[in-house]
C-alpha positions, 0 to 999 in steps of 0.5 A, spaced: 500 500 500 505 504 501 509 503 495 502 505 491 502 511 495 509 513 493 508 511 486 502 515 486 507 521 488 512 520 483 507 519 478 504 526 479 511 529 478 512 525 471 505 527 469 506 534 470 512 534 466 509 530 461 503 535 460 508 541 460 512 537 454 506 535 450 503 542 450 510 545 449 510 540 443 504 543 440 506 550 441 512 548 437 508 545 431 503 551 431 510 556 431 512 552 425 506 552 421 505 560 423 513 561 422 513 565 429 517 561 434 515 566 440 508 562 439 512 556 442 515 560 448 508 563 450 505 556 450 510 553 454 509 559 459 502 558 459 502 551 460 507 551 466 502 557 469 496 553 468 499 546 471 500 550 477 494 553 477 490 546 476 494 543 482 491 548 487 484 549 483 482 543 480 478 540 485 474 547 485 473 546 478 471 539 479 465 541 484 463 547 479 463 542 473 459 537 477 454 542 480 456 539 487 454 543 493 458 543 500 454 540 506 455 540 514 453 534 518 446 537 519 444 537 512 445 530 511 447 526 518 447 519 514 453 521 509 457 526 513 457 521 519 459 515 514 465 519 512 467 522 519 467 515 521 471 512 515 476 518 516 477 516 523 478 509 521 483 510 516 487 516 520 486 521 515 483 529 516 476 530 515 475 532 508 469 536 505 463 533 504 459 534 498 452 532 495 450 532 487 442 533 486 442 527 481 438 521 481 444 517 477 448 513 483 455 515 483 461 518 488 467 521 487 473 524 491 478 530 489 483 534 492 491 535 492 492 531 498 489 528 504 489 535 508 486 538 502 481 533 500 473 533 498 468 527 497 462 527 494 456 523 493 449 523 489 442 523 491 441 517 487 447 513 491 444 515 497 437 513 495 439 506 493 445 504 498 443 501 505 448 503 510 453 498 509 453 499 502 454 507 503 460 505 507 463 501 502 462 506 497 465 512 501 471 508 503 472 507 496 473 514 495 477 515 502 481 510 499 483 515 493 484 520 498 489 515 502 492 513 496 494 520 493 490 518 487 486 524 487 492 528 486 494 524 480 487 524 477 487 532 479 493 533 474 490 528 469 483 532 469 487 539 468 491 535 462 484 533 459 481 540 460 487 544 457 488 539 451 481 540 449 481 547 449 488 547 445 484 542 440 479 547 439 483 553 438 487 548 433 481 547 429 479 555 429 486 556 427 486 551 421 480 554 418 480 561 420 488 563 421 493 565 416 499 560 415 506 563 414 504 569 410 499 571 405 503 567 399 503 560 402 498 556 399 501 549 401 496 545 405 501 542 409 500 547 415 493 546 415 494 538 415 499 538 421 494 543 425 488 538 424 492 532 425 495 535 432 488 537 434 485 530 433 491 526 436 492 531 442 485 529 445 486 522 443 492 522 447 489 525 453 483 521 453 488 514 453 492 517 459 486 518 463 484 511 461 490 508 463 491 512 470 484 511 472 483 503 471 488 501 475 486 506 481 479 503 481 481 496 482 486 499 488 481 503 491 476 497 491 481 493 495 483 499 499 476 500 501 475 493 503 481 493 507 478 499 511 471 496 512 474 489 513 467 487 509 468 485 502 461 483 501 459 491 502 463 493 496 461 487 492 454 489 493 455 496 492 458 495 485 452 490 483 447 496 485 451 501 481 451 496 475 444 495 476 442 502 477 447 505 472 445 511 468 448 517 465 448 523 470 444 530 468 450 534 468 456 531 464 463 533 462 468 528 459 474 531 463 471 529 470 469 522 467 475 518 471 474 521 478 467 518 479 466 511 482 462 509 476 462 512 469 458 518 469 457 518 461 456 511 460 449 507 458 448 500 460 450 495 455 455 500 452 462 498 450 468 498 455 473 498 450 475 506 451 472 507 458 476 510 464 473 505 468 474 497 468 468 493 467 464 492 474 463 485 473 471 485 473 471 489 479 467 484 483 470 478 480 477 481 483 474 482 490 470 475 490 477 472 488 481 476 494 476 475 499 481 470 503 486 475 503 482 481 506 
């Protein structure tokens, strides 16, 4: 477990470096096409500033994008006390607690470290889960905090947001910008920008998928270690599978943060999902019962 936490801390640094290098590479491509290398410097500076901003502000952006509302114990004693008891068991500071008014059952955690963390559940989750299942789901989210998954997810969340923004700019530049000079009618620049605008979001999505899948498996197992009750996590996952539905307020950038894919309809393909199939997650827990 401690090796996974240390690996997550290292991965955060590697992801931030890779993020800056990727944006810098895109800046160089744009600079080449427009024959103005100050563009590369400007893009690099912006990417560094944005990476730092994202590190400190991503959780607040995630809250804003999901429509989550902060609560106190009096607002929902059941959820608040569940989180409170789990953080005491896990030896963590109490995170902020949020609720999303949405019938789709789901939950997520965010922040940059256990001292600056938040956990969130939807009203749909609270409606369908019994107390043991709710405890398991929130233990899953607390595990993301304890394992420093939230830090890695925060950086990936920022990468996906910015790459999408750059891709949009690339499309606009390709069709409305003026490449190199007025006499350059070569389609090469246009093709380069279009390819970059297509490939960059795909690369970001693949990175998001790779980061998310293994962390979901780890958080499931960590939740069982906290609760010492694998049946609670298994039962909760079965309900998430049965009652799965897309959330009302969706954004692909926040997809990997949730315990269950907030965009996915039942029966849709798992090939490019940020989440492993729930049946596989249940299978791992069933096979590992004797080890918990």
